[in-house]
C-alpha positions in Angstrom: 220.8 200.0 -23.6 217.0 200.4 -23.2 215.0 203.4 -24.5 213.0 205.7 -22.1 210.5 208.4 -23.1 210.9 211.7 -21.2 207.5 213.5 -21.2 207.8 217.1 -20.3 204.9 218.8 -18.4 204.4 222.3 -17.3 201.8 224.4 -15.5 202.9 227.6 -17.2 201.3 229.3 -20.2 201.2 226.5 -22.9 201.3 229.2 -25.7 204.4 231.0 -24.4 207.5 230.7 -26.5 210.8 230.3 -24.7 213.3 233.2 -24.7 216.5 232.8 -26.8 218.4 232.2 -23.5 216.0 229.4 -22.5 216.3 227.9 -26.0 220.1 227.9 -25.6 220.0 226.3 -22.2 217.7 223.5 -23.6 219.9 223.0 -26.6 223.0 222.7 -24.4 221.2 220.2 -22.3 220.2 218.2 -25.3 223.7 218.4 -26.8 225.2 217.0 -23.7 222.9 214.0 -23.9 223.7 213.5 -27.6 227.5 213.8 -26.9 227.1 210.8 -24.5 225.4 208.9 -27.3 222.2 208.6 -25.2 219.8 210.4 -27.5 217.6 208.1 -29.4 215.0 210.7 -30.6 215.2 214.4 -29.9 211.4 214.5 -29.9 209.4 217.7 -30.5 207.3 220.3 -28.7 203.6 219.3 -28.7 200.7 221.6 -29.5 198.5 222.8 -26.6 195.8 223.9 -29.1 195.5 221.0 -31.5 195.0 218.4 -28.9 192.2 216.0 -27.8 191.9 213.3 -25.3 189.9 210.3 -26.5 188.0 208.6 -23.7 185.9 205.5 -23.3 182.4 205.7 -24.6 183.4 207.7 -27.7 183.9 210.8 -25.6 186.5 213.3 -26.8 187.8 216.1 -24.5 189.7 219.2 -25.5 193.3 219.6 -24.5 196.3 217.6 -23.6 195.6 218.1 -19.9 196.5 215.7 -17.2 195.0 217.9 -14.5 193.4 221.3 -15.0 196.7 223.2 -14.2 199.1 221.0 -16.2 199.8 220.3 -19.8 202.1 218.0 -21.8 204.7 220.2 -23.4 206.9 217.8 -25.3 208.9 214.6 -25.3 212.2 212.9 -26.2 213.6 209.4 -26.1 216.9 208.6 -24.4 219.0 205.5 -24.2 220.0 204.4 -20.7 221.1 201.2 -18.9 218.3 201.5 -16.3 215.4 203.6 -15.3 217.6 205.1 -12.6 220.0 206.3 -15.2 217.1 207.8 -17.3 215.9 209.6 -14.1 219.3 211.1 -13.6 219.2 212.4 -17.2 215.7 213.8 -16.5 216.8 215.5 -13.3 219.1 217.8 -15.2 216.4 219.1 -17.5 215.9 222.8 -17.5 212.1 222.5 -17.3 212.5 221.6 -13.6 213.9 225.1 -12.8 210.9 226.6 -14.6 208.4 224.7 -12.4 207.7 221.8 -14.8 208.2 218.1 -14.3 209.4 215.2 -16.4 207.7 211.7 -16.5 210.1 208.9 -17.3 208.6 205.8 -19.0 210.4 202.7 -20.4 209.7 201.9 -24.0 208.6 198.3 -24.1 209.6 195.9 -26.9 207.9 192.6 -27.8 210.6 190.8 -25.9 210.0 192.6 -22.6 208.3 190.5 -20.0 208.3 193.2 -17.3 205.7 195.9 -17.9 
C-alpha cells in the first residue's frame, strides 16, 4: 500500500469550531478508515492564525491561503492501493458537505520514480 496525504480546505470561517454533531460525524468517518486499517496518520487541524507562506526572494506572506477565499484546514495520511482508492476515501469526507474540498497527494519515497 502507498500513503496519500488528504489536505482539507474550506472557504468558511477559519476560526469557527465545529459543533459537537460535526465532530461526531468526522470521528465516525475517521473511525471507519481506521477500522479498514487504512489510516497511517490521523493528522491535525492547522492554525489559520499562526501561518505564513514563504515565497521566493525572502518574501513572507500572512496566512495559509491558496486563494483569497480558501484556507487549509487540516490534513491526514491514509494508506491505499492507488490514487483512485485514496480519492474514494476523500469523497466520503464530511467537509465536502460543508462546502470544502480535499486535495489528494501521493507521498513519495526515495524509491519512487514517478513523481
